[in-house]
C-alpha positions as CSV (number, residue, x, y, z in Angstrom):
1,M,-48.5,245.4,80.3
2,R,-46.3,243.4,78.1
3,K,-46.7,239.6,78.6
4,F,-44.2,236.8,77.9
5,D,-45.9,235.3,74.9
6,K,-44.6,232.6,72.5
7,K,-46.4,234.4,69.7
8,Q,-43.9,237.2,69.9
9,P,-40.7,235.9,68.3
10,G,-37.7,236.2,70.4
11,T,-39.5,237.8,73.4
12,D,-38.6,235.1,75.9
13,N,-34.9,235.1,75.1
14,N,-34.7,238.9,75.0
15,I,-36.4,239.4,78.4
16,V,-34.5,236.5,80.0
17,Q,-31.3,238.0,78.8
18,A,-32.3,241.4,80.2
19,I,-33.2,239.8,83.5
20,N,-29.9,237.8,83.8
21,D,-27.9,240.9,82.8
22,A,-30.1,243.1,85.1
23,S,-30.3,245.5,82.2
24,L,-33.9,246.5,82.6
25,S,-34.3,249.8,84.3
26,R,-36.4,250.2,87.5
27,R,-39.0,252.0,85.5
28,S,-39.1,249.2,82.9
29,L,-39.5,246.7,85.7
30,I,-42.4,248.5,87.3
31,K,-44.1,248.7,83.9
32,L,-43.4,245.0,83.4
33,L,-44.9,244.0,86.7
34,S,-47.8,246.5,86.6
35,A,-48.3,250.2,86.7
36,G,-48.1,251.6,90.1
37,A,-46.9,248.4,91.8
38,V,-46.2,249.0,95.5
39,M,-42.7,248.1,96.6
40,S,-42.5,245.9,99.6
41,T,-40.6,247.1,102.7
42,G,-38.9,244.3,104.6
43,I,-35.3,245.4,104.9
44,L,-33.8,245.1,108.3
45,G,-31.4,248.0,108.9
46,F,-28.6,249.6,110.8
47,P,-28.3,253.2,111.9
48,S,-25.5,255.2,110.3
49,L,-22.0,255.6,111.5
50,S,-21.2,258.8,113.5
51,L,-18.1,259.9,111.8
52,A,-16.9,262.5,114.3
53,A,-15.1,261.3,117.5
54,E,-17.3,263.3,119.8
55,K,-17.6,262.9,123.5
56,P,-21.0,261.3,124.4
57,V,-23.5,263.5,126.1
58,Q,-25.4,262.0,129.0
59,G,-29.2,262.2,129.3
60,G,-32.1,262.8,127.0
61,K,-34.8,260.6,125.4
62,I,-34.9,258.8,122.1
63,R,-38.1,257.7,120.3
64,A,-37.5,254.8,118.0
65,A,-39.7,252.7,115.7
66,I,-39.3,249.1,114.5
67,S,-41.4,247.5,111.8
68,N,-42.8,244.7,113.9
69,A,-45.8,245.1,116.1
70,S,-48.6,242.7,117.2
71,A,-50.4,241.3,120.2
72,T,-47.8,238.5,120.4
73,D,-45.0,241.0,121.2
74,T,-43.1,239.5,124.2
75,L,-40.4,240.2,126.7
76,D,-39.8,236.5,127.2
77,P,-36.5,235.7,125.4
78,A,-37.6,232.1,124.8
79,K,-40.6,233.4,122.8
80,G,-39.0,236.2,120.8
81,N,-39.4,235.6,117.1
82,N,-38.8,239.0,115.3
83,S,-36.5,242.0,115.3
84,G,-38.9,244.0,117.5
85,D,-38.8,241.4,120.2
86,Y,-35.0,241.2,120.0
87,V,-34.6,245.0,120.4
88,R,-36.9,245.1,123.4
89,Q,-35.3,242.2,125.1
90,F,-31.8,243.6,124.7
91,M,-33.0,246.8,126.4
92,F,-33.9,244.9,129.6
93,Y,-31.7,241.8,129.7
94,S,-28.1,240.8,129.3
95,G,-26.5,237.6,128.1
96,L,-23.5,235.6,129.3
97,T,-21.7,236.7,126.2
98,E,-22.3,239.3,123.5
99,L,-21.2,240.0,119.9
100,D,-19.3,243.2,119.0
101,K,-19.5,245.1,115.7
102,T,-16.9,242.7,114.1
103,M,-19.0,239.6,115.2
104,A,-16.4,238.7,117.8
105,V,-17.6,237.1,121.0
106,K,-17.0,239.2,124.1
107,P,-17.6,238.3,127.8
108,A,-20.7,239.9,129.3
109,L,-22.4,238.5,132.4
110,A,-19.8,235.8,132.1
111,E,-16.4,237.1,133.0
112,S,-15.0,234.0,131.3
113,I,-16.3,230.9,129.5
114,E,-13.8,228.2,128.7
115,S,-13.6,224.6,127.5
116,S,-10.7,222.3,126.5
117,D,-12.8,219.8,124.6
118,G,-15.9,221.8,123.5
119,I,-18.1,219.6,125.7
120,T,-17.5,220.7,129.3
121,W,-17.7,224.5,129.7
122,Q,-16.8,226.4,132.8
123,I,-18.7,229.8,133.1
124,K,-17.4,232.2,135.7
125,L,-19.9,235.1,136.4
126,R,-19.0,238.7,136.7
127,N,-19.1,240.0,140.3
128,G,-21.4,242.7,141.6
129,V,-24.1,242.4,138.9
130,L,-27.6,243.4,140.1
131,F,-31.0,242.8,138.6
132,H,-33.3,245.8,138.3
133,D,-35.0,245.0,141.6
134,G,-31.7,244.9,143.4
135,K,-31.2,241.2,143.6
136,P,-27.7,240.0,142.9
137,L,-27.1,237.8,139.8
138,T,-26.1,234.2,140.9
139,A,-25.3,230.9,139.2
140,D,-28.8,229.7,140.1
141,D,-30.3,232.4,137.8
142,V,-28.1,231.2,134.9
143,V,-28.9,227.6,135.5
144,W,-32.6,228.3,135.5
145,S,-32.5,230.6,132.5
146,L,-30.7,228.0,130.3
147,N,-32.6,225.0,131.6
148,R,-36.0,226.4,130.8
149,H,-35.3,226.1,127.0
150,K,-35.1,222.3,127.4
151,D,-38.7,222.1,128.8
152,P,-41.1,221.3,126.0
153,A,-43.9,223.1,128.0
154,V,-42.0,226.4,127.7
155,A,-42.2,226.0,123.9
156,S,-38.9,228.0,123.5
157,N,-37.8,229.0,120.0
158,A,-34.4,227.8,121.1
159,F,-35.6,224.3,122.1
160,K,-33.6,222.5,119.4
161,L,-30.4,224.4,120.3
162,A,-30.9,223.7,124.0
163,E,-31.1,220.0,123.3
164,Q,-27.3,220.1,123.3
165,F,-27.4,221.0,127.0
166,S,-26.8,217.7,128.7
167,T,-26.3,219.1,132.3
168,I,-26.2,222.6,133.7
169,K,-25.3,223.0,137.4
170,A,-24.1,225.7,139.8
171,V,-20.5,224.9,141.0
172,N,-20.7,227.8,143.4
173,P,-22.7,231.1,143.5
174,Q,-20.4,232.6,140.8
175,E,-19.7,229.6,138.6
176,V,-21.7,227.4,136.3
177,Q,-20.7,224.1,134.6
178,L,-22.4,223.4,131.3
179,V,-21.9,220.0,129.8
180,L,-23.0,219.4,126.2
181,S,-24.1,216.1,124.6
182,A,-21.4,216.6,121.9
183,A,-18.6,219.1,121.3
184,N,-19.7,222.6,120.0
185,F,-17.0,225.3,119.9
186,D,-19.6,227.8,118.7
187,L,-21.3,227.8,122.1
188,P,-20.0,231.2,123.3
189,A,-21.5,232.8,120.1
190,M,-24.7,231.0,120.5
191,L,-25.1,232.2,124.1
192,A,-24.8,235.8,122.8
193,T,-28.2,235.6,121.0
194,S,-31.5,236.9,122.4
195,P,-33.1,233.5,123.4
196,F,-30.3,233.0,125.9
197,L,-30.5,236.3,127.7
198,I,-30.5,235.7,131.5
199,L,-33.6,236.0,133.6
200,Q,-34.1,236.0,137.3
201,Q,-34.7,232.5,138.7
202,N,-38.4,231.4,138.7
203,T,-39.6,234.4,136.7
204,T,-43.3,234.0,135.9
205,N,-44.4,237.5,134.9
206,F,-42.4,238.5,131.8
207,S,-44.2,241.8,131.3
208,K,-42.0,243.5,133.9
209,G,-38.8,242.8,132.0
210,I,-36.7,242.4,135.2
211,G,-33.2,241.7,134.0
212,T,-29.6,243.1,134.2
213,G,-29.8,245.1,131.0
214,P,-29.1,248.8,130.3
215,F,-32.7,249.9,130.9
216,I,-35.4,249.3,133.4
217,C,-38.9,248.6,132.1
218,K,-41.2,251.5,132.8
219,S,-44.0,250.2,130.6
220,F,-44.7,247.6,128.0
221,T,-47.8,247.3,125.8
222,P,-47.7,244.5,123.2
223,G,-48.3,245.8,119.7
224,V,-47.8,249.4,120.8
225,S,-44.6,250.3,122.7
226,A,-42.0,249.6,125.3
227,V,-40.5,252.4,127.5
228,G,-37.2,251.9,129.4
229,I,-35.4,254.2,131.8
230,R,-31.7,254.2,132.4
231,N,-30.4,251.5,134.8
232,P,-28.2,253.4,137.2
233,H,-26.6,250.1,138.3
234,Y,-25.8,248.8,134.9
235,W,-22.7,246.6,135.0
236,K,-21.0,248.5,132.2
237,P,-19.6,251.7,133.6
238,G,-20.7,254.9,131.8
239,L,-23.5,253.1,129.8
240,P,-26.2,253.7,128.7
241,H,-26.0,257.4,127.8
242,L,-29.7,258.0,127.4
243,D,-32.1,258.6,130.3
244,E,-35.1,257.0,128.4
245,V,-35.9,255.1,125.3
246,E,-39.4,254.7,123.9
247,L,-39.6,251.9,121.3
248,L,-42.7,252.0,119.1
249,G,-44.0,249.3,116.8
250,V,-45.0,251.0,113.5
251,T,-45.7,248.5,110.8
252,D,-46.5,251.0,108.1
253,Q,-43.3,252.0,106.2
254,A,-44.5,255.4,105.1
255,A,-45.7,256.3,108.6
256,R,-42.3,255.4,110.1
257,V,-40.3,257.5,107.6
258,N,-42.8,260.4,107.7
259,A,-42.6,260.5,111.5
260,L,-38.8,260.5,111.3
261,M,-38.8,263.4,108.9
262,S,-41.3,265.4,110.9
263,G,-39.2,265.0,114.1
264,D,-41.7,262.7,115.9
265,L,-39.1,259.8,115.8
266,D,-35.4,259.9,116.1
267,I,-34.4,256.6,114.5
268,V,-36.4,254.0,112.5
269,S,-35.6,250.5,111.3
270,T,-36.4,248.8,108.0
271,L,-36.0,251.3,105.3
272,S,-37.1,250.5,101.8
273,A,-34.6,251.2,99.0
274,N,-36.7,254.1,97.8
275,D,-36.7,255.7,101.3
276,A,-33.0,255.1,101.7
277,K,-32.4,257.1,98.6
278,R,-34.8,259.8,99.8
279,L,-33.3,260.2,103.3
280,G,-29.7,259.8,101.9
281,G,-30.2,263.0,100.0
282,S,-31.0,265.1,103.1
283,S,-28.5,266.9,105.3
284,K,-30.7,266.3,108.4
285,F,-31.0,262.5,108.1
286,G,-28.5,259.7,107.7
287,V,-28.7,256.2,106.2
288,L,-26.2,253.5,106.1
289,E,-26.2,250.3,104.0
290,S,-24.5,247.4,105.7
291,K,-24.1,244.0,104.2
292,S,-25.7,241.3,106.4
293,G,-26.8,237.7,106.3
294,E,-30.5,238.6,106.2
295,Y,-32.2,237.0,103.2
296,T,-35.5,236.8,101.5
297,N,-36.3,233.3,100.5
298,L,-38.9,231.5,98.4
299,I,-40.1,228.5,100.4
300,I,-41.3,225.4,98.5
301,R,-42.6,222.8,100.9
302,T,-41.0,219.5,99.9
303,D,-43.6,217.5,101.8
304,K,-46.5,218.8,99.7
305,H,-47.5,219.0,96.1
306,P,-45.9,220.2,93.9
307,G,-42.6,220.6,95.9
308,N,-42.5,216.9,96.7
309,N,-41.2,216.4,93.2
310,P,-37.5,217.3,93.1
311,D,-37.7,218.3,89.4
312,F,-40.3,220.9,90.1
313,V,-38.0,222.4,92.8
314,L,-35.1,222.5,90.3
315,A,-37.2,224.1,87.7
316,M,-38.1,226.9,90.1
317,K,-34.4,227.4,90.8
318,Y,-33.9,228.2,87.1
319,L,-36.7,230.8,87.2
320,Q,-35.3,233.1,89.9
321,P,-34.5,236.7,88.6
322,R,-31.6,237.2,91.1
323,E,-29.6,239.9,89.4
324,M,-32.8,241.8,88.5
325,M,-34.1,241.7,92.0
326,V,-30.9,243.1,93.5
327,K,-30.4,245.8,90.9
328,T,-34.0,246.9,90.3
329,V,-36.1,245.9,93.3
330,L,-33.4,246.5,95.9
331,Q,-31.8,249.3,93.8
332,G,-28.5,247.8,94.5
333,Y,-28.9,247.4,98.3
334,G,-28.3,243.7,98.3
335,T,-26.3,240.7,97.1
336,V,-27.2,237.9,94.7
337,G,-27.8,234.6,96.4
338,N,-27.3,231.0,95.2
339,D,-30.1,229.3,97.1
340,T,-28.0,228.6,100.2
341,P,-28.2,230.8,103.3
342,V,-24.5,231.6,103.3
343,P,-23.7,235.1,101.7
344,P,-20.8,235.4,99.3
345,W,-18.7,237.5,101.7
346,H,-18.9,234.8,104.5
347,P,-15.5,233.1,105.2
348,L,-17.3,229.7,104.9
349,Y,-19.0,230.4,101.6
350,N,-18.7,227.6,99.0
351,S,-17.7,229.6,96.0
352,S,-17.9,226.6,93.7
353,L,-21.7,226.9,93.7
354,P,-22.6,229.8,91.2
355,P,-26.0,231.4,91.4
356,R,-28.2,229.8,88.7
357,P,-29.3,232.2,85.9
358,V,-32.8,232.3,84.5
359,D,-32.8,229.4,82.0
360,L,-36.1,228.6,80.4
361,D,-34.8,225.6,78.6
362,K,-33.6,223.9,81.8
363,A,-36.7,225.0,83.7
364,K,-38.9,223.5,81.0
365,F,-36.8,220.3,81.0
366,H,-37.4,219.8,84.7
367,L,-41.0,220.8,84.5
368,K,-41.5,218.2,81.8
369,K,-39.8,215.5,84.0
370,A,-42.1,216.5,86.8
371,G,-45.2,216.3,84.5
372,M,-46.1,219.9,85.1
373,V,-45.8,221.7,81.8
374,G,-49.1,223.5,81.4
375,S,-49.9,223.2,85.1
376,S,-50.8,226.1,87.5
377,I,-49.3,227.0,90.8
378,E,-49.9,229.7,93.4
379,I,-47.2,231.8,95.1
380,I,-48.1,233.6,98.3
381,T,-46.5,237.0,98.8
382,T,-46.8,239.8,101.4
383,P,-45.6,243.4,101.9
384,N,-42.8,244.0,104.4
385,I,-40.7,241.1,103.1
386,E,-38.3,242.8,100.8
387,G,-38.6,241.6,97.2
388,A,-41.4,239.1,97.9
389,V,-44.2,240.8,96.0
390,E,-41.9,241.8,93.1
391,G,-40.2,238.4,93.1
392,G,-43.4,236.6,92.8
393,Q,-44.6,238.8,90.0
394,L,-41.3,238.4,88.1
395,I,-41.5,234.6,88.4
396,Q,-45.1,234.8,87.1
397,Q,-43.9,236.5,84.0
398,I,-40.8,234.4,83.4
399,A,-42.5,231.0,84.1
400,A,-45.0,231.5,81.3
401,G,-42.1,231.0,78.8
402,A,-41.4,227.6,80.4
403,G,-45.0,226.5,80.3
404,L,-45.9,227.1,83.9
405,K,-48.8,229.2,84.9
406,V,-48.2,231.2,88.2
407,N,-50.9,232.9,90.2
408,V,-49.4,235.4,92.7
409,R,-51.6,236.0,95.8
410,R,-50.7,238.9,98.0
411,V,-51.9,238.6,101.6
412,P,-51.7,241.1,104.5
413,Y,-48.6,241.2,106.5
414,D,-50.5,241.1,109.8
415,G,-50.8,237.5,110.7
416,Y,-48.6,236.3,107.9
417,W,-46.1,234.5,110.1
418,A,-48.7,232.7,112.0
419,S,-51.1,231.8,109.1
420,H,-48.9,231.5,106.0
421,W,-45.2,231.1,106.8
422,M,-44.1,227.4,106.4
423,K,-47.8,226.5,105.8
424,D,-48.4,227.4,102.2
425,P,-47.0,225.0,99.5
426,I,-45.1,228.0,98.0
427,G,-44.5,231.3,99.7
428,Y,-41.9,233.8,100.9
429,G,-40.0,234.1,104.1
430,S,-37.3,236.4,105.6
431,I,-34.6,235.3,107.9
432,N,-32.5,237.6,110.2
433,P,-28.8,237.2,110.5
434,R,-27.4,234.5,112.9
435,P,-24.0,234.8,114.5
436,T,-22.9,231.3,113.4
437,L,-23.7,229.0,110.5
438,D,-24.4,226.2,113.0
439,M,-27.2,228.3,114.5
440,L,-28.6,229.1,111.1
441,L,-28.5,225.6,109.8
442,S,-29.7,224.0,113.1
443,Q,-32.7,226.3,113.3
444,F,-33.9,226.3,109.7
445,Y,-32.4,223.3,107.8
446,L,-32.0,220.3,110.2
447,S,-34.6,217.6,109.6
448,S,-35.8,217.9,113.1
449,A,-35.9,221.7,113.3
450,S,-39.3,223.2,114.2
451,N,-38.5,226.1,111.7
452,N,-37.4,223.8,108.9
453,E,-39.1,226.0,106.4
454,S,-39.4,223.7,103.4
455,G,-39.7,220.5,105.4
456,W,-36.5,219.2,103.7
457,K,-35.0,216.1,105.3
458,N,-31.5,214.9,104.5
459,P,-29.7,212.5,106.9
460,Q,-26.2,213.2,105.4
461,F,-26.8,216.9,106.0
462,D,-27.9,216.3,109.6
463,Q,-24.8,214.3,110.4
464,L,-22.5,217.0,108.9
465,V,-24.2,219.7,111.1
466,V,-23.5,217.8,114.3
467,A,-19.9,216.8,113.2
468,A,-18.9,220.4,112.3
469,R,-19.8,221.7,115.7
470,G,-17.0,219.7,117.3
471,E,-14.4,220.2,114.6
472,Q,-11.6,222.5,115.6
473,D,-9.5,222.2,112.4
474,Q,-10.7,225.2,110.3
475,A,-9.8,223.7,107.0
476,K,-11.9,220.5,107.8
477,R,-14.7,222.7,109.1
478,K,-14.8,224.8,106.0
479,Q,-15.0,221.6,103.9
480,M,-17.9,220.3,106.0
481,Y,-19.8,223.6,105.7
482,G,-19.1,223.6,101.9
483,D,-20.5,220.1,101.6
484,M,-23.6,221.2,103.6
485,Q,-24.1,224.1,101.2
486,H,-23.8,221.7,98.2
487,L,-26.6,219.5,99.6
488,I,-28.8,222.6,100.1
489,Y,-28.0,223.9,96.6
490,D,-28.9,220.6,94.9
491,H,-31.8,219.3,96.9
492,C,-33.4,221.8,99.4
493,G,-36.7,223.5,98.8
494,T,-35.7,226.7,100.4
495,L,-34.5,229.0,97.6
496,V,-32.4,232.1,98.5
497,P,-32.3,234.5,95.5
498,I,-31.1,237.6,97.4
499,F,-29.4,238.8,100.5
500,V,-30.8,242.1,101.7
501,S,-28.6,244.9,102.8
502,S,-29.5,246.5,106.1
503,M,-30.6,250.1,106.3
504,D,-31.9,252.3,109.2
505,G,-32.8,255.9,109.0
506,Y,-31.9,258.4,111.8
507,N,-31.9,262.0,112.7
508,K,-28.3,263.2,112.7
509,K,-28.7,264.5,116.2
510,V,-28.5,260.8,117.2
511,K,-24.8,260.0,117.8
512,G,-22.8,256.9,118.7
513,V,-24.5,254.5,116.3
514,E,-22.6,252.4,113.8
515,P,-23.1,249.3,111.6
516,W,-23.1,245.9,113.2
517,P,-23.6,242.8,110.9
518,S,-25.3,240.8,113.7
519,G,-28.7,242.5,113.2
520,M,-30.6,245.7,112.7
521,M,-30.0,248.7,114.9
522,M,-26.5,247.8,116.0
523,G,-27.3,244.1,116.6
524,Y,-30.6,245.1,118.2
525,R,-28.7,247.1,120.8
526,F,-28.6,250.7,119.6
527,H,-30.2,252.0,122.8
528,E,-27.1,250.9,124.8
529,F,-24.7,253.1,122.9
530,A,-26.7,255.9,121.3
531,W,-26.7,259.5,122.6
532,L,-28.1,262.8,121.6
533,S,-25.9,265.8,120.6
534,A,-26.4,268.8,122.8
């Protein structure tokens, strides 16, 4: 393998130019990183669009597989923390609102949700909605479901979001009043996400999945499978089309794709770029790329050495092979990032912040200021986070030219999120799309957020997040979010080199599926709309 070596005249400049231009071929990159390198497989995906306007067929069973599976799998919306949890929970529960394929907020269990000031919200519930056990949905169920996120003992993943809930009370059996501590006009979109799915009041056994969703829980085995049968009393007339859905957790990429191609599975999430190419060339299977807000990020903890030195963080930002990762690792199924969590196609994207190119001179300048020229660091990587393994290896090669020694340690995916994510001084993460920037920034960038990945704290940023929630003037709002991105771009230790396009694979007998940017498998809700051709 060819190394970056100062003894080879011009080598650094030539390779850096090739990386910035993304002119290395995929074969050359693999040779560069190491012969036979295994590509990681962490893309979240969408099933393909059914082009024909066919009439849905009722009945049948689909077997699907998602890439997440562990003993911590849960049907408690407050505890869901990965795409597998979200898909399962949307099978059995419904929210007050929901997002459609254009990311527009639509009424769901709430017939209407209104506010004149962004603080006091009136939520009128849909009449005639039944839980799976026959109990009618009432305002008390909604009050209890939302309030439990405020209880520290619940340890909800939405705890920080729910801190906005000042008071929640039932006005009558079909109406709830929700008062916020400050204005937030994004509330309807926030309530469409999985943590805020509505449960039956005083639920203690979450393994039964008793909700108002399209399927009734037949069985659930954490780490293995969940089986749902059609809810005959679902509040959406004519849905779902399927009689049964079996959702399996299959963490092995090759096993998922092979099972799809053999007919054992009907639809699978999280295709690698290689498998997307492979399935896309078949007449029997379909793949669809859809741009999404999912990103792979390099997390540098700013509360630990060496990330507590801002110059080291800046140096690392000049060592990111962004174009090369998109073109070669993702094979074009992605978008270059600029170290902020806002993709270039987003209406609130700050276009004045260009992605930094690989620049050895600037990297070395900041390493020298940080006193780290000649030092060694370790980057933790894992399979199933798209681009993590290759990204770490590329940085290892590039950094040598700037005088930084990088050791890349690859650890198993099983247990990665519990043992490594946000704990290692330098390591990789992967964040699913969020329906609003407020949710994304509140959960991963606020100083007080439990999932503040890099431990970055900035009072000015915190103030802007809260202020933007209550701003109705769209021009002012865009300026605020632009300023927030600027602070992240300049100071934050969470580096976003790439946004990963979403791909799912499916057998073409599966119909009714189409791309939704809110998450894999139609915003985690493919089971509600899919049907099988006769």
